[in-house]
Backbone as numpy.savetxt, mean C-alpha at the origin, in Angstrom:
# Nx Ny Nz CAx CAy CAz Cx Cy Cz
-10.34 -8.87 -14.14 -9.94 -7.23 -13.48 -8.92 -6.78 -13.91
-8.92 -5.14 -14.52 -7.74 -4.64 -14.65 -7.28 -3.67 -13.70
-6.30 -4.06 -13.02 -5.55 -3.31 -11.62 -4.43 -2.66 -11.91
-4.21 -1.36 -11.12 -2.79 -0.70 -11.36 -2.55 -0.50 -9.72
-1.30 -0.84 -9.55 -0.82 -0.57 -7.80 0.59 -0.09 -7.93
0.80 1.25 -7.08 1.55 2.05 -7.28 2.24 1.04 -6.07
3.62 1.45 -6.23 4.77 0.91 -5.17 4.91 -0.30 -4.94
4.62 -1.17 -6.27 4.54 -2.59 -5.94 5.52 -3.25 -7.05
6.74 -3.09 -6.38 8.03 -3.69 -6.99 8.40 -4.74 -5.83
8.15 -4.40 -4.65 8.56 -5.19 -3.30 7.59 -4.93 -2.48
7.62 -5.98 -1.54 6.85 -5.90 -0.28 5.51 -6.19 -0.61
4.54 -5.82 0.19 3.15 -5.94 0.24 2.48 -5.48 -1.44
2.97 -4.81 -1.73 2.59 -4.45 -3.03 2.71 -5.25 -4.51
3.93 -5.89 -4.35 4.50 -7.04 -5.14 3.72 -8.11 -4.88
3.27 -8.67 -3.63 2.54 -9.78 -3.19 1.33 -9.70 -3.90
0.65 -8.27 -3.55 -0.55 -8.18 -3.86 -0.42 -8.07 -5.54
0.16 -7.77 -6.24 0.25 -8.06 -7.51 0.54 -9.63 -8.11
0.71 -10.17 -7.45 1.02 -11.59 -7.79 0.00 -12.28 -7.49
-0.68 -12.06 -6.61 -2.05 -12.64 -6.00 -3.35 -12.21 -7.22
-3.07 -10.90 -7.60 -4.07 -10.56 -8.86 -4.09 -11.23 -9.99
-2.50 -11.51 -10.45 -2.28 -12.42 -11.45 -2.54 -13.78 -11.38
-2.51 -14.46 -10.23 -2.86 -15.72 -9.55 -4.44 -15.75 -9.76
-5.32 -14.91 -9.62 -6.44 -14.92 -9.91 -7.03 -14.64 -11.38
-5.95 -14.39 -12.35 -6.47 -14.09 -13.47 -6.64 -12.71 -13.96
-6.18 -12.15 -13.05 -6.60 -10.60 -13.69 -5.71 -9.71 -14.13
-5.61 -8.80 -14.86 -4.48 -8.09 -15.37 -4.12 -6.90 -14.90
-2.41 -6.64 -14.64 -2.09 -5.60 -13.60 -0.85 -4.95 -14.35
-0.83 -3.67 -13.98 -0.02 -2.84 -14.13 0.91 -2.56 -12.62
2.25 -2.83 -12.87 3.09 -2.56 -11.90 3.76 -1.33 -11.91
4.12 -0.49 -10.90 5.37 0.48 -10.60 5.82 0.83 -9.60
6.92 1.58 -10.02 7.66 2.12 -8.92 8.38 3.06 -9.58
9.52 4.23 -8.56 10.31 5.28 -9.06 11.37 4.58 -10.30
11.68 3.52 -9.89 12.95 3.18 -10.36 12.79 2.10 -11.92
12.61 2.65 -13.03 12.68 2.09 -14.45 12.92 0.66 -14.60
14.12 0.76 -13.97 15.16 -0.53 -13.74 14.68 -1.52 -12.86
14.03 -1.25 -11.66 13.75 -1.96 -10.96 11.91 -2.71 -11.55
11.19 -1.89 -11.91 9.87 -2.05 -12.63 10.45 -2.93 -13.92
11.04 -2.65 -14.53 11.25 -3.78 -15.86 11.51 -5.23 -14.96
12.75 -5.15 -14.15 13.15 -6.27 -13.73 12.08 -7.37 -13.04
11.46 -6.58 -12.14 10.18 -7.42 -11.56 9.04 -7.69 -12.36
8.89 -7.06 -13.28 7.79 -7.03 -14.72 8.05 -8.47 -15.39
9.54 -8.58 -15.47 10.11 -10.11 -16.27 9.83 -10.86 -15.64
9.80 -10.65 -14.16 9.82 -12.06 -13.15 8.32 -12.45 -12.64
7.83 -11.33 -12.83 6.49 -11.95 -12.69 5.77 -12.76 -14.07
6.30 -12.21 -15.07 5.92 -12.29 -16.49 6.37 -14.07 -16.46
7.34 -14.25 -16.03 7.88 -15.85 -16.05 7.17 -16.62 -15.32
6.82 -16.04 -13.67 6.11 -17.09 -12.91 4.63 -17.17 -13.17
3.97 -16.16 -14.04 2.80 -16.27 -14.75 2.78 -16.12 -16.22
3.30 -17.16 -16.76 3.27 -16.99 -18.29 1.81 -16.79 -19.14
0.85 -17.49 -18.34 -0.35 -17.16 -18.88 -1.02 -15.27 -18.43
-0.50 -14.77 -17.53 -0.97 -13.81 -16.71 -0.84 -12.52 -18.01
-1.23 -11.18 -17.58 -1.13 -10.15 -18.27 -0.48 -9.09 -17.23
0.89 -8.77 -17.06 1.24 -7.87 -16.38 1.98 -7.19 -17.38
2.16 -5.51 -16.92 3.10 -4.67 -17.44 3.66 -3.80 -16.21
4.63 -3.07 -16.67 5.54 -2.20 -15.56 5.55 -0.67 -16.11
5.62 0.06 -15.30 5.57 1.50 -15.70 5.99 2.38 -14.59
7.05 2.96 -14.60 7.57 3.96 -13.69 6.98 4.89 -13.30
7.13 5.30 -12.27 5.85 6.36 -12.06 6.57 6.94 -10.48
7.03 8.20 -10.39 7.09 8.54 -8.84 5.76 9.52 -8.35
5.09 8.89 -7.71 3.76 9.21 -7.54 3.68 10.93 -6.94
4.91 11.20 -6.56 4.75 12.83 -6.15 5.18 13.60 -7.10
5.44 12.99 -8.35 5.33 14.00 -9.66 3.86 14.10 -10.50
3.04 15.17 -10.98 1.75 14.98 -11.57 2.25 14.21 -12.67
2.79 14.84 -13.50 3.30 14.53 -14.78 3.73 13.01 -15.09
4.28 12.32 -14.34 4.50 10.93 -13.92 3.24 10.01 -13.67
2.33 10.52 -12.93 1.11 9.89 -12.34 0.18 10.22 -13.57
-0.19 11.33 -14.34 -0.71 11.32 -15.34 -0.52 10.35 -16.30
0.76 10.34 -16.39 1.17 9.31 -17.45 0.59 7.67 -16.93
1.08 7.56 -15.89 0.38 6.03 -15.27 -0.82 5.76 -15.76
-1.68 6.85 -15.49 -3.39 6.89 -15.81 -3.65 6.68 -17.42
-2.57 7.53 -18.26 -2.54 7.31 -19.28 -2.75 5.58 -19.81
-1.51 5.31 -19.25 -1.15 4.01 -19.62 -1.86 2.95 -19.68
-2.80 2.87 -18.22 -3.63 2.14 -17.78 -4.64 2.24 -19.05
-5.14 3.28 -19.03 -6.40 3.37 -20.07 -6.14 2.84 -21.20
-4.70 3.10 -21.87 -4.18 2.28 -22.75 -4.04 0.88 -23.03
-3.54 0.18 -21.88 -3.83 -1.18 -21.91 -4.89 -1.89 -21.78
-5.71 -1.28 -20.43 -7.09 -1.95 -20.39 -8.03 -1.61 -21.35
-8.36 -0.15 -21.32 -9.28 0.36 -22.10 -10.46 0.79 -20.83
-10.71 -0.16 -19.68 -11.64 -0.10 -18.62 -10.51 -0.06 -17.53
-10.33 0.86 -16.52 -9.82 0.50 -15.18 -10.47 0.32 -13.96
-10.35 -0.93 -13.66 -11.33 -1.24 -12.53 -10.55 -0.77 -11.09
-9.41 -1.52 -10.94 -8.90 -0.71 -9.45 -7.57 0.00 -9.30
-7.59 0.96 -9.04 -6.53 1.61 -8.31 -5.88 1.64 -7.19
-5.08 1.20 -6.86 -4.38 0.51 -5.19 -3.32 1.82 -5.09
-3.28 2.80 -4.26 -2.23 3.18 -4.06 -1.63 3.00 -2.70
-0.41 2.06 -2.99 0.26 1.59 -2.09 1.60 2.22 -1.49
2.23 3.21 -2.68 3.46 3.64 -2.69 3.43 4.59 -1.30
4.34 4.44 -0.77 4.82 5.24 0.56 6.05 4.98 1.30
6.27 5.58 2.32 7.83 5.63 2.88 8.08 6.39 4.06
8.64 5.94 5.22 9.13 6.43 6.36 10.10 7.39 6.44
10.67 7.56 4.95 12.08 8.11 4.75 13.53 7.45 5.29
13.40 6.39 5.92 14.38 5.75 6.26 14.90 5.77 7.04
14.48 7.04 8.28 15.11 7.49 9.54 13.82 7.11 10.23
14.36 7.07 11.19 13.41 7.10 12.81 13.66 7.81 13.77
13.51 9.10 13.48 14.11 10.37 14.77 13.25 11.33 15.08
13.75 12.25 16.03 12.41 13.00 16.87 12.10 14.18 15.58
11.24 14.88 15.41 11.13 16.07 14.06 12.09 16.72 14.47
12.72 17.35 15.65 13.54 18.26 15.31 14.89 17.51 15.04
15.34 16.31 14.75 16.67 16.19 13.99 16.19 15.61 12.55
14.91 15.48 12.14 14.83 15.20 10.93 15.21 16.19 9.52
15.94 15.90 8.86 15.82 16.82 7.80 15.10 17.18 7.11
14.74 18.62 6.30 14.06 19.03 5.57 13.57 18.00 4.44
14.78 17.79 3.74 14.87 16.90 2.52 14.18 15.42 2.97
14.08 14.94 4.03 13.64 13.97 4.25 11.88 13.87 4.48
11.67 15.22 5.64 10.60 15.20 5.20 9.61 15.52 4.44
9.99 16.16 3.16 9.76 16.48 1.99 9.54 15.20 1.24
10.23 14.31 1.15 10.12 13.01 0.83 9.11 12.07 1.32
8.78 12.15 2.28 7.66 11.27 3.11 6.60 11.98 2.98
6.29 13.51 3.02 4.88 14.17 3.00 4.58 13.91 1.40
5.58 14.02 0.35 5.46 13.93 -1.01 4.92 12.61 -1.48
5.89 12.07 -0.96 5.59 10.44 -1.44 3.92 9.94 -0.69
4.09 10.10 0.23 2.64 9.29 1.32 1.32 10.00 0.90
1.35 11.46 1.11 0.28 12.57 0.65 -0.15 13.06 -0.24
0.89 14.19 -0.76 0.37 14.29 -1.85 0.74 13.42 -3.00
1.36 12.19 -3.07 1.17 11.11 -4.07 -0.22 10.65 -4.14
-0.80 10.17 -3.14 -1.73 9.79 -2.79 -2.83 10.48 -3.44
-2.67 11.73 -3.09 -3.96 12.68 -3.81 -3.70 12.70 -5.23
-2.61 12.95 -5.90 -2.62 12.66 -6.89 -2.76 11.42 -7.72
-2.64 10.49 -7.19 -3.06 9.35 -7.62 -4.68 9.11 -7.58
-5.27 9.68 -6.38 -7.00 9.86 -6.55 -7.16 10.69 -7.89
-6.66 11.49 -7.90 -7.23 12.64 -8.89 -7.20 11.60 -10.41
-6.07 11.29 -10.53 -5.70 10.76 -11.94 -6.45 9.50 -12.16
-6.92 8.43 -10.90 -7.93 7.73 -10.90 -9.20 8.32 -11.32
-9.40 8.99 -10.59 -10.95 9.66 -10.89 -11.06 10.17 -12.22
-10.27 10.76 -12.58 -10.49 11.32 -14.04 -10.71 10.12 -15.11
-9.75 8.85 -14.70 -10.58 8.19 -15.95 -11.76 7.10 -15.40
-11.90 6.75 -13.72 -13.24 6.01 -13.39 -14.61 6.95 -13.52
-14.40 8.42 -13.42 -15.62 9.06 -13.73 -16.21 9.16 -14.50
-15.49 9.44 -15.86 -15.56 8.93 -17.21 -16.03 8.06 -17.66
-15.51 6.79 -16.93 -16.49 5.58 -17.70 -17.43 5.09 -16.57
-17.84 5.65 -15.51 -18.82 5.70 -14.77 -18.48 4.29 -13.74
-17.50 3.91 -13.53 -17.14 2.91 -12.78 -15.70 2.27 -12.00
-15.37 1.77 -11.18 -14.18 1.87 -10.84 -13.82 1.70 -9.31
-12.97 1.51 -8.87 -12.58 1.16 -7.33 -11.18 1.88 -6.98
-10.90 2.89 -6.34 -9.58 3.09 -5.74 -9.61 2.72 -4.30
-8.16 2.32 -4.05 -7.86 1.63 -2.28 -6.82 3.19 -1.96
-6.89 3.27 -0.98 -6.12 3.99 -0.36 -5.32 3.14 1.03
-4.00 3.14 1.59 -3.53 2.36 2.14 -3.52 3.31 3.38
-4.06 2.88 4.70 -3.48 3.64 5.86 -2.42 3.17 6.23
-2.02 3.32 7.91 -1.05 2.74 8.30 -0.60 3.78 10.04
0.22 3.13 10.51 0.71 3.83 11.66 1.02 5.21 12.12
-0.40 5.94 12.97 -0.82 6.60 12.95 -2.40 7.39 12.43
-2.65 6.50 11.56 -3.84 7.17 10.64 -5.23 7.21 11.91
-5.14 6.42 13.15 -5.77 6.40 13.98 -6.16 7.38 14.83
-5.00 8.25 14.88 -4.57 9.53 15.97 -3.97 9.18 16.55
-3.17 7.77 17.03 -2.41 7.51 17.61 -1.33 8.63 17.86
0.06 9.02 18.72 1.17 9.50 18.62 1.88 8.61 17.83
3.01 9.10 17.20 3.78 8.38 15.97 5.39 8.98 16.47
5.86 9.12 17.90 7.21 9.08 18.00 8.45 8.72 16.93
9.11 9.84 16.58 10.10 9.19 15.95 9.91 9.04 14.61
8.73 9.31 14.34 7.78 8.68 12.81 6.93 10.07 12.39
6.94 11.20 13.04 5.86 12.37 13.00 5.46 12.41 11.84
6.24 12.96 10.84 5.91 12.92 9.33 5.12 11.82 8.81
5.41 10.76 9.18 4.82 9.38 8.25 3.40 9.35 9.18
3.32 9.36 10.22 2.03 9.68 11.03 0.83 10.60 10.59
1.80 11.82 10.60 0.63 12.61 10.04 0.22 12.42 8.65
1.19 11.88 7.83 0.43 11.43 6.23 -0.64 10.42 6.23
-0.38 9.53 7.34 -1.59 8.19 7.50 -2.54 9.19 8.12
-2.80 9.70 9.23 -3.63 10.49 9.53 -4.49 10.78 8.85
-3.75 11.39 7.63 -4.69 12.11 6.51 -5.50 11.29 5.46
-5.53 10.19 5.62 -6.21 9.10 4.46 -7.79 9.09 4.94
-7.85 9.18 5.95 -9.04 8.85 6.40 -10.19 9.94 6.23
-9.71 11.21 6.64 -10.06 12.51 6.13 -10.43 12.47 4.41
-9.23 12.10 3.90 -9.27 12.34 2.40 -10.71 11.33 1.93
-10.28 9.94 2.20 -11.28 8.74 2.17 -12.90 9.51 2.68
-12.84 9.89 3.31 -14.21 10.54 4.03 -14.80 11.92 2.72
-13.94 12.38 2.58 -14.42 13.79 1.62 -14.56 13.13 0.40
-13.72 12.26 -0.41 -14.01 11.53 -1.76 -15.12 10.90 -1.97
-15.53 9.85 -1.11 -16.81 9.42 -1.05 -17.52 10.46 -0.96
-17.63 11.32 -0.45 -18.93 12.47 -0.57 -18.98 12.85 -2.24
-17.76 13.39 -2.42 -17.38 13.75 -3.74 -17.92 13.21 -4.77
-17.75 11.83 -4.89 -18.17 11.05 -5.67 -19.52 9.98 -5.75
-20.37 10.59 -4.67 -21.47 9.91 -4.59 -22.15 9.60 -5.63
-23.09 8.72 -6.03 -23.89 8.28 -6.86 -23.00 8.58 -8.35
-21.77 8.42 -8.33 -21.00 7.94 -9.85 -20.58 6.78 -10.05
-20.73 5.77 -9.35 -20.38 4.60 -9.65 -18.87 4.16 -9.26
-18.25 5.09 -8.92 -17.06 5.12 -8.18 -16.67 4.91 -6.85
-15.90 4.03 -6.69 -16.05 3.51 -5.07 -14.45 4.03 -4.62
-14.73 4.43 -3.32 -13.29 4.81 -2.73 -13.33 4.12 -1.23
-12.16 3.62 -0.99 -12.03 2.79 0.26 -10.70 2.43 0.70
-10.15 2.12 1.83 -9.11 1.93 2.85 -8.76 0.85 2.97
-7.55 0.57 2.60 -7.02 -0.49 3.15 -5.86 -0.15 4.43
-6.41 -1.28 5.15 -5.40 -1.61 6.94 -4.65 -2.69 6.69
-3.29 -2.60 6.01 -2.66 -3.94 6.16 -2.15 -4.69 7.36
-2.12 -3.91 8.76 -1.62 -4.19 9.65 0.13 -4.26 9.84
0.49 -4.95 10.42 2.07 -4.89 10.39 2.75 -5.98 9.47
3.46 -5.57 8.57 3.64 -6.85 7.19 5.00 -6.30 7.28
5.70 -7.80 7.08 7.50 -7.81 7.01 7.66 -7.21 5.58
8.05 -5.70 5.80 8.62 -5.13 4.56 9.68 -4.48 4.78
10.09 -3.63 4.21 11.64 -3.11 4.66 10.85 -1.88 5.75
9.94 -0.87 5.32 9.89 -0.25 6.31 9.41 -0.75 7.91
8.96 -2.13 7.75 8.62 -2.57 9.30 10.36 -2.82 9.98
11.10 -3.58 8.93 12.59 -3.69 9.27 13.27 -3.06 9.77
12.99 -1.95 9.51 14.21 -0.63 9.51 14.02 -0.13 10.77
12.50 -0.47 11.38 12.22 0.54 12.40 12.10 -0.71 13.73
12.66 -1.67 13.65 12.60 -2.79 14.57 13.87 -2.40 15.65
13.92 -2.70 16.54 14.53 -1.94 18.08 14.22 -3.56 19.19
15.32 -3.19 19.74 14.92 -4.60 20.91 13.91 -4.26 21.91
13.41 -2.85 21.86 12.16 -3.10 22.78 10.77 -3.39 21.80
10.94 -3.36 20.40 9.82 -3.74 19.95 9.81 -4.95 19.16
10.86 -5.61 19.20 10.92 -7.08 18.63 10.17 -8.10 19.34
9.80 -8.33 20.55 8.73 -8.90 20.81 7.60 -8.74 20.68
6.62 -7.58 20.30 5.33 -7.42 19.83 5.66 -7.32 18.18
6.70 -6.98 17.51 6.60 -7.37 16.24 6.67 -8.76 15.95
7.21 -9.85 16.69 7.05 -11.23 16.50 5.53 -11.69 16.67
4.63 -11.20 17.85 3.74 -11.32 17.98 2.49 -10.96 16.69
2.34 -9.52 16.04 2.11 -9.02 15.44 2.11 -9.06 13.87
3.73 -9.08 13.55 4.06 -9.25 12.25 3.63 -10.30 11.30
3.20 -10.08 10.22 2.62 -11.09 8.98 3.61 -10.98 7.82
3.82 -11.98 7.38 4.18 -12.16 5.93 3.59 -11.39 5.13
4.08 -11.17 3.84 3.42 -10.28 2.84 2.01 -11.22 1.92
2.71 -12.30 1.67 1.67 -13.25 1.29 0.51 -13.55 1.78
0.56 -14.11 3.22 -0.82 -14.14 3.36 -1.86 -12.94 3.65
-0.97 -11.64 3.86 -1.89 -10.41 4.07 -2.21 -10.31 2.53
-1.66 -10.38 1.89 -1.92 -10.01 0.14 -3.16 -11.10 -0.36
-3.28 -12.17 -0.05 -3.87 -13.20 -0.19 -5.66 -12.72 0.53
-5.51 -11.70 1.83 -6.56 -11.66 2.39 -7.19 -10.37 1.75
-6.21 -9.34 1.45 -6.80 -8.33 1.13 -7.19 -8.34 -0.57
-6.28 -9.10 -1.12 -7.23 -9.33 -2.55 -8.28 -9.66 -2.81
-8.44 -10.88 -2.09 -9.44 -11.59 -2.25 -10.87 -10.44 -1.41
-10.76 -9.93 -0.90 -11.64 -8.79 -0.50 -11.80 -7.37 -1.24
-10.88 -7.09 -1.83 -10.63 -5.91 -3.25 -11.48 -6.53 -4.12
-11.29 -7.62 -4.18 -12.18 -8.05 -5.83 -13.39 -8.30 -5.65
-13.79 -8.38 -4.57 -15.35 -8.62 -4.16 -16.26 -7.59 -3.86
-15.00 -6.12 -3.66 -15.94 -4.92 -2.95 -17.09 -4.39 -3.99
-17.92 -3.89 -3.32 -19.09 -3.12 -3.72 -19.33 -1.94 -3.08
-19.99 -0.90 -3.85 -20.55 0.43 -3.43 -19.24 1.07 -3.08
-19.26 1.87 -1.89 -17.87 2.64 -1.43 -18.03 2.81 0.15
-16.56 3.40 0.51 -16.63 3.25 2.01 -16.06 2.09 2.66
-15.49 1.20 1.86 -15.43 -0.17 2.69 -14.02 0.27 3.29
-13.84 -0.25 4.45 -12.55 -0.23 5.15 -12.59 -1.97 5.18
-10.97 -2.21 4.52 -10.68 -3.66 4.71 -9.41 -3.54 5.85
-9.51 -4.39 6.78 -8.29 -4.54 7.67 -8.00 -5.76 8.20
-6.82 -5.84 7.81 -6.39 -7.09 8.23 -6.20 -7.63 9.42
-5.47 -6.64 10.41 -4.97 -6.90 11.66 -6.27 -6.19 12.71
-7.05 -7.14 12.86 -8.57 -6.73 13.76 -8.15 -6.76 15.31
-9.22 -6.01 15.92 -8.79 -6.02 17.74 -9.15 -7.39 18.11
-9.90 -8.25 17.16 -10.12 -9.56 17.96 -8.95 -10.34 17.11
-8.18 -10.08 16.01 -6.80 -11.05 15.70 -6.19 -10.57 16.28
-5.50 -9.15 16.90 -4.66 -8.88 17.81 -4.85 -9.61 19.17
-6.01 -9.63 19.52 -6.06 -10.30 20.87 -5.89 -11.76 20.80
-6.18 -12.24 19.76 -5.70 -13.99 19.65 -4.46 -14.14 19.65
-3.49 -13.45 18.99 -2.12 -13.39 18.72 -1.51 -13.21 20.16
-1.87 -12.43 21.04 -1.28 -12.16 22.16 -1.28 -13.10 22.98
-2.77 -13.91 23.27 -3.06 -15.10 23.68 -2.04 -16.18 23.51
-1.78 -16.18 21.97 -1.33 -17.50 21.63 0.34 -16.81 21.35
0.86 -16.03 22.32 1.75 -15.42 21.69 3.08 -15.96 21.86
2.91 -17.35 22.30 4.38 -18.30 22.92 4.70 -18.90 21.48
3.64 -18.64 20.61 4.19 -19.68 18.94 4.61 -18.77 18.19
4.57 -17.59 18.62 5.54 -16.89 17.91 6.85 -16.16 18.17
7.06 -16.45 19.34 8.21 -15.94 20.15 9.52 -16.12 18.94
10.47 -15.09 18.70 11.63 -14.94 17.95 11.29 -15.43 16.46
9.87 -15.37 15.81 9.39 -15.74 14.61 9.96 -15.15 13.76
10.61 -13.53 13.67 11.20 -12.64 12.74 12.27 -12.21 13.44
12.47 -11.73 14.15 13.24 -10.88 15.19 13.91 -11.61 16.23
15.28 -11.24 16.51 15.87 -11.59 17.93 15.25 -10.79 18.81
16.27 -10.64 20.00 15.96 -10.04 21.27 16.53 -8.84 20.82
17.74 -8.38 20.17 18.25 -7.24 19.76 17.46 -6.67 18.81
16.47 -7.20 18.02 15.68 -6.37 17.00 16.24 -6.80 15.80
17.08 -7.68 15.57 17.25 -7.52 14.22 16.75 -9.18 13.59
16.60 -8.96 12.20 15.76 -9.75 11.28 16.67 -11.23 11.40
15.64 -12.40 11.77 16.65 -13.73 11.35 16.31 -14.09 10.12
17.43 -14.79 9.61 17.13 -15.08 8.54 16.16 -16.46 8.46
């Protein structure tokens, strides 16, 4: 399969890129930093010498960058099978909305919401023309409508994802293009580490998972998806319940009582 993943030089995006390569797929990774993209692409080529991986710098909030990424994918692949919108940020600040800077709010909204919309638009232009393909958008904290104190902008952008998905499913009906949502749960990435506190450390140890097993779970289901409107959820209600029942096994797994990451 031919795959583009935004925000894939670290965290769950990078882990998914590695899993696709392990499955023999061809992958384009991307992020805003050209230097970071080049370095990670080189690392992946060394780890998967028989694999096919390319890198492309892309700020998803810039239409020209997104359109260029789509053209690059078309040029390298011919046919684009999968586009995964993983790029996202919480602005690296956790504070009430009244204390947030306009610059931080713009960064969060432009990356998470405008970026997702622009990427969907670019991917659709390619996939509708070829009559096939699947687009996957990541939801996150706030997507269900629950309050997200100190992460108001982030939660609002994630709440928009289900509505966007429902709309695009309707707009692409009968075209051969599938629109889907990925819910990765609580993954040990920079976003989660930055938000850890003494109050949340215990729950984080119970519910958090490393990127690699989550990526393995997600990629196997992404590769097998059919039709449209699929919701791929890692941390299901049954999974959450089991983790709390077996919480004693996960004490201080990742964070200490002060909310600091344990090496």
